[in-house]
Structures are given as structure tokens and as C-alpha cells.
C-alpha positions as CSV (number, residue, x, y, z in Angstrom):
1,S,-8.3,11.6,-5.1
2,S,-6.4,10.7,-1.9
3,G,-4.8,14.1,-1.5
4,T,-1.5,12.4,-0.8
5,S,0.8,14.7,-2.8
6,G,-1.0,18.1,-2.6
7,G,-2.9,17.7,0.6
8,K,-6.2,18.6,-1.0
9,Q,-8.7,16.0,-2.4
10,K,-10.1,16.5,-6.0
11,F,-13.3,15.1,-7.3
12,F,-13.3,13.5,-10.7
13,P,-15.5,10.7,-12.4
14,T,-14.3,7.2,-12.7
15,N,-15.6,3.9,-14.1
16,N,-14.6,0.2,-14.3
17,K,-11.8,1.0,-16.7
18,Y,-9.9,2.5,-13.7
19,F,-10.4,-0.6,-11.6
20,E,-9.4,-2.8,-14.6
21,N,-6.2,-0.8,-15.1
22,M,-5.3,-1.0,-11.4
23,A,-6.0,-4.8,-11.4
24,F,-3.7,-5.1,-14.4
25,I,-0.9,-3.1,-12.7
26,L,-1.1,-5.1,-9.6
27,D,-1.0,-8.4,-11.3
28,L,1.8,-7.3,-13.6
29,S,4.0,-6.1,-10.7
30,S,3.4,-9.2,-8.7
31,A,4.5,-11.3,-11.6
32,I,7.7,-9.2,-12.0
33,I,8.5,-9.5,-8.2
34,S,8.0,-13.3,-8.3
35,K,10.6,-13.4,-11.1
36,Y,13.3,-11.7,-8.9
37,V,12.3,-12.9,-5.4
38,D,12.2,-16.7,-4.6
39,G,9.1,-17.5,-2.6
40,A,7.4,-14.2,-3.0
41,D,4.1,-15.9,-3.5
42,E,4.4,-18.7,-1.1
43,G,3.1,-17.0,2.1
44,K,0.9,-14.3,3.5
45,V,1.1,-10.6,2.7
46,M,1.0,-8.2,5.7
47,T,-1.1,-5.2,4.8
48,F,-2.6,-2.3,6.6
49,L,-5.3,-1.6,4.1
50,S,-8.4,0.3,5.3
51,T,-11.3,2.0,3.7
52,R,-13.2,5.3,4.2
53,P,-16.9,5.7,4.3
54,L,-18.7,6.1,1.0
55,S,-20.8,9.3,0.4
56,T,-23.2,10.1,-2.4
57,T,-23.7,13.0,-4.7
58,P,-27.2,14.6,-5.0
59,S,-27.8,12.4,-8.1
60,G,-26.9,9.2,-6.1
61,L,-23.4,8.6,-7.4
62,H,-21.0,7.1,-4.9
63,V,-18.1,9.3,-3.8
64,A,-15.0,7.7,-2.3
65,P,-11.2,7.9,-2.5
66,A,-9.9,6.1,-5.5
67,I,-8.3,3.2,-3.6
68,T,-11.4,2.7,-1.5
69,G,-13.4,2.4,-4.7
70,F,-11.2,-0.3,-5.8
71,Y,-11.4,-2.3,-2.6
72,K,-15.2,-2.1,-2.8
73,S,-15.2,-3.4,-6.5
74,D,-15.4,-6.9,-7.8
75,Y,-11.8,-6.5,-9.1
76,F,-10.5,-6.5,-5.6
77,E,-12.2,-9.7,-4.8
78,K,-10.9,-11.3,-8.0
79,E,-7.3,-10.4,-6.9
80,N,-7.5,-13.0,-4.1
81,V,-4.2,-11.8,-2.5
82,P,-3.4,-13.9,0.7
83,Y,-3.5,-11.0,3.2
84,Q,-3.0,-11.8,6.8
85,S,-6.3,-10.0,7.6
86,P,-9.8,-11.0,6.5
87,N,-11.9,-8.5,4.4
88,E,-13.9,-7.5,7.5
89,V,-10.8,-5.8,8.8
90,I,-9.9,-4.1,5.5
91,F,-13.5,-2.9,5.1
92,C,-13.6,-1.5,8.8
93,V,-14.0,2.3,8.4
94,D,-12.6,2.9,11.8
95,S,-8.8,3.2,11.1
96,K,-7.7,2.7,14.7
97,Q,-9.8,-0.6,15.0
98,S,-8.6,-1.8,11.6
99,M,-5.0,-1.1,12.4
100,F,-5.1,-2.9,15.7
101,C,-6.8,-6.0,14.2
102,H,-4.3,-6.0,11.3
103,F,-1.5,-6.3,13.8
104,L,-3.2,-9.0,15.8
105,C,-3.6,-11.1,12.6
106,A,-0.1,-10.4,11.6
107,L,1.5,-11.3,14.9
108,V,-0.5,-14.5,15.3
109,Q,0.6,-15.6,11.8
110,R,4.1,-14.2,12.1
111,E,5.8,-17.3,10.6
112,E,3.7,-17.1,7.5
113,I,4.4,-13.5,6.5
114,V,6.8,-13.2,3.5
115,S,6.1,-9.6,2.6
116,T,4.5,-6.4,3.7
117,V,2.7,-4.0,1.3
118,A,1.2,-0.5,1.5
119,S,0.2,2.1,-1.1
120,F,2.8,4.6,0.3
121,A,5.9,4.3,2.5
122,S,4.3,6.8,5.0
123,V,1.6,4.2,5.7
124,I,4.1,1.6,6.9
125,V,5.9,4.2,9.0
126,L,2.6,5.2,10.7
127,A,1.8,1.5,11.3
128,I,5.1,1.0,13.1
129,R,4.4,4.1,15.2
130,F,1.1,2.5,16.1
131,L,2.8,-0.8,17.1
132,E,5.2,1.1,19.3
133,T,2.3,2.5,21.3
134,H,0.0,-0.6,21.3
135,W,2.3,-3.7,21.5
136,K,1.6,-4.3,25.2
137,E,-2.1,-4.3,24.6
138,L,-1.6,-6.6,21.6
139,C,0.4,-9.0,23.8
140,D,-2.5,-9.0,26.4
141,N,-4.9,-10.0,23.6
142,I,-2.7,-12.8,22.4
143,R,-1.9,-14.0,25.9
144,S,-5.6,-14.1,26.9
145,G,-7.1,-15.0,23.6
146,Y,-9.6,-12.2,23.9
147,I,-9.9,-9.0,21.8
148,S,-10.0,-5.6,23.6
149,E,-13.5,-4.4,24.4
150,W,-12.9,-1.1,22.5
151,I,-12.9,-3.1,19.2
152,T,-16.6,-2.7,18.7
153,D,-16.8,-3.6,14.9
154,F,-18.6,-6.9,14.9
155,G,-17.0,-8.0,11.6
156,C,-13.6,-7.3,13.0
157,R,-14.2,-9.1,16.3
158,D,-15.7,-12.2,14.8
159,S,-13.3,-12.7,12.0
160,V,-10.2,-11.9,14.0
161,S,-11.4,-14.2,16.9
162,N,-11.3,-17.0,14.4
163,I,-7.6,-16.2,13.6
164,L,-6.7,-15.7,17.3
165,K,-8.4,-19.0,18.3
166,G,-7.4,-19.0,21.9
167,P,-4.7,-18.0,24.5
168,N,-1.0,-18.2,23.3
169,P,1.1,-17.1,26.1
170,Q,4.4,-18.3,24.5
171,L,3.8,-16.0,21.4
172,A,2.9,-13.1,23.7
173,D,6.1,-13.6,25.7
174,L,8.2,-13.7,22.6
175,I,6.6,-10.4,21.2
176,E,7.0,-8.7,24.6
177,H,10.7,-9.8,24.7
178,E,11.4,-8.2,21.3
179,C,9.4,-5.1,21.8
180,S,10.9,-4.4,25.3
181,R,14.3,-4.0,23.9
182,T,15.8,-0.6,24.0
183,S,16.4,-0.3,20.2
184,W,13.7,-1.1,17.6
185,E,16.3,-1.4,14.9
186,G,15.3,-4.3,12.6
187,M,12.0,-4.8,14.5
188,I,10.2,-5.9,11.3
189,T,12.5,-8.8,10.7
190,R,12.5,-9.7,14.4
191,L,8.8,-10.0,14.7
192,W,8.3,-11.5,11.2
193,P,11.4,-13.7,10.6
194,N,10.5,-14.9,7.1
195,I,9.7,-11.6,5.5
196,K,11.6,-11.1,2.3
197,F,10.8,-7.5,1.1
198,I,8.7,-4.4,1.6
199,Q,6.5,-3.4,-1.3
200,T,5.5,0.3,-1.3
201,I,6.0,3.5,-3.2
202,V,9.2,5.2,-2.1
203,S,9.7,7.6,-5.0
204,G,8.9,11.3,-5.1
205,Q,7.8,12.7,-1.8
206,M,7.9,9.2,-0.2
207,S,11.7,9.0,-0.6
208,Q,12.1,10.8,2.8
209,Y,10.9,7.6,4.5
210,I,13.6,5.3,3.1
211,P,16.0,5.8,6.0
212,V,13.2,5.1,8.6
213,L,12.2,1.9,6.8
214,D,15.8,0.8,6.5
215,F,16.2,1.2,10.2
216,Y,13.1,-0.8,11.2
217,S,13.5,-3.5,8.6
218,N,17.3,-4.1,8.8
219,K,17.5,-2.9,5.3
220,L,15.0,-5.3,3.7
221,P,14.6,-4.7,-0.1
222,L,12.3,-1.8,-0.7
223,I,10.3,-2.5,-3.8
224,S,8.6,0.5,-5.4
225,S,6.6,-1.5,-7.9
226,Y,4.5,1.0,-9.8
227,Y,4.0,4.7,-10.6
228,L,0.4,5.6,-10.1
229,A,-1.9,8.4,-9.0
230,S,-5.6,8.7,-8.3
231,E,-6.0,10.0,-11.9
232,T,-4.4,7.1,-13.6
233,M,-1.8,4.3,-13.6
234,F,1.4,5.1,-15.4
235,G,3.7,2.2,-15.4
236,V,5.7,-0.4,-13.5
237,N,9.2,-1.0,-12.2
238,V,10.7,-3.8,-14.2
239,N,13.9,-3.9,-12.0
240,P,12.2,-4.3,-8.5
241,L,15.5,-4.9,-6.6
242,C,17.1,-1.7,-7.8
243,N,18.2,1.0,-5.3
244,P,14.9,2.7,-4.4
245,Q,16.6,6.1,-4.7
246,Y,17.2,5.5,-8.3
247,V,14.0,3.7,-9.2
248,S,12.5,4.2,-12.7
249,Y,9.3,3.1,-14.3
250,T,8.3,1.8,-17.7
251,F,5.2,3.6,-19.0
252,I,2.3,1.4,-20.2
253,P,0.7,3.5,-23.0
254,S,-2.7,1.8,-22.8
255,M,-3.4,3.1,-19.3
256,S,-4.3,6.6,-20.5
257,Y,-3.3,9.0,-23.2
258,F,0.0,10.5,-22.1
259,E,1.6,13.7,-23.1
260,F,4.7,15.4,-21.8
261,L,5.4,19.1,-21.1
262,L,8.9,20.0,-21.6
263,V,10.1,21.9,-18.4
264,D,13.7,22.5,-19.3
265,E,14.8,26.1,-19.1
266,G,13.7,28.2,-22.0
267,N,11.5,25.4,-23.6
268,N,8.4,27.6,-24.6
269,D,6.0,25.0,-22.9
270,E,6.5,22.5,-25.7
271,I,4.2,19.4,-25.4
272,V,5.1,16.1,-26.9
273,D,3.8,12.6,-27.2
274,L,5.4,9.6,-25.5
275,V,7.3,8.6,-28.6
276,E,8.8,12.0,-28.9
277,V,10.3,12.1,-25.5
278,K,14.0,12.7,-25.6
279,L,16.7,11.2,-23.3
280,G,18.2,13.8,-21.0
281,C,15.3,16.2,-21.0
282,F,12.9,16.9,-18.2
283,Y,9.2,16.6,-18.6
284,E,5.9,16.9,-16.6
285,P,3.4,14.2,-17.5
286,L,0.0,15.3,-18.8
287,V,-2.8,12.7,-18.5
288,T,-6.1,12.3,-20.4
289,N,-7.7,9.2,-18.9
290,H,-10.5,7.0,-20.1
291,F,-13.1,8.1,-17.7
292,G,-14.3,11.7,-18.2
293,L,-11.7,12.8,-20.8
294,Y,-10.2,15.2,-18.2
295,R,-6.7,16.4,-19.0
296,Y,-4.4,16.8,-16.0
297,R,-1.1,18.3,-15.2
298,M,0.4,15.9,-12.7
299,G,3.0,18.2,-11.1
300,D,5.7,15.5,-11.2
């Protein structure tokens, strides 16, 4: 697991059913967004995806965070999302080199970016913080047409050089002008003028980042598309343009076997199935997934 919520990673088995479910959720949420946002699928998607190194168990099984496993699978290749960065940048295990190259690609293709996506809101905030400390070097790279020497991953250097193409002093001056301003309010829309929305999870613990994203994006729509965890995918947001502070998700029963622990005061730990959930009551989801038959209390 990623350890995003509790800060501690857990090990559990998975198989292709997990990746199949994730691909389904991503495809479904993209279709829903396209219904509500004109032109959502007519440009590039700015991402800050990165992977972590794979390790192995004594028996030879691969061990990786759930999302890294998905990126390394055939299902990710089949998604064919028009990210601004080539796969070599996404698969780079050095997070700093990957982030720098993501921004180089995004700035060079700034007119083509129509959305930005990240697993969690915190990732976008960290990316903006990175831009705040590296924009001068990014401008130097764009102005000269050469990538900084500390980018040593050959896959990143070669693939990003093909996007950079050559010197672009006019673009470097434009970026420098924007980033030199005293306030960074609305910086996302200033650097990427055709961006329409931010797609990221802003529910639960991620809700604390909503004011920060509103500041940097000039209050672009924040679309919290799905409810998922490393253990399973739960459901999707069928009203993507709703106020992110009041987002709700529609469960997809085929993702896992879902039960619900009643957590209202004096409830005697009653557990009910999805069809027995009552409006106005509070429940904690219990999950039994299709890979390992482990039963989890989610803590939500």
C-alpha cells in the first residue's frame, strides 16, 4: 500500500483483477468528465506520475506500491492517456529528476495542456513547491535548449530532448516574467492558459489542500473523480463539478465485496451489506477483495 492515510505501508497480495478494476475506474471517470467538461479529451494531460523501484520476496514475487504496479502493467499501456511526458519520465525512479522533466515537458507544451491529474491533492501542492524553487533552472534549460547535467537518467534525457527540440528564448522569457511576480496566485492558469480543471482526490485527509489549490489555480474546478485505496477501488463521482467539500461517490459493487460497520453511537458493531445501508447512518467500509480474500477495515 502507499501508506498515504496511515503513514505505514502494508503488504498484501494482488493480481491482474486489481489492475483491471483500476483501468475500469479510470476509463469510467474520464467518460463522466467528458460529459460535463467540453474539450476535456482534446489536449494533453499534465501529470507528475513517478514510480518506485521494484523489490522481490524470497520466492521471487515482485513487491511495489499498488500504483507503481499498475504503471508497470499492460493495463497502463492500454490506457494511452496523452500525458505531456513520455513514459521514460514516468518510469524514472529518481523522483527529483522525474519531476524536473515533467515540468520541462509541461512548460514547452503549455498551450496544449487542458488538465492536470494526480492521485492525491498533496502531490500537486508538492509539485508547485518544486516549481517555486526550480523555475529559474527550467527557464535556463528552455532558453538554451539543453537539459541540466544533473539529469543523469538516459531515458529522461533522450526523450525530453526530443520534446525540447532546441532553444526557445521567447518561451523562457514568458515563464520568467510570470514566475518573477510577487504573488503566485493563479500561477497554474497563468502558465497553462488552456487548462480547464484539476483532477485529483480532495476528499478525506486531502481536503486540507483545497484552499491551496484554489489559490494557485485561480479556483479551477477541482474534480475528485473516484474513491479508491490500495486495497480496492470503491466507486466514482458521477457529479464531477460539484463543490469538492461535498463530494460523494457511487459505489460499484463489482469492485470487491463490500460490507459496512455501523459506527453510530450505541450500535453494537452491527455489520450490514450494501443493500442494507440506511440513509442518515454512519458506516465504516469493510472490504474483501478479489485477490487474497483478505477482509479489511478501511478506517474511513
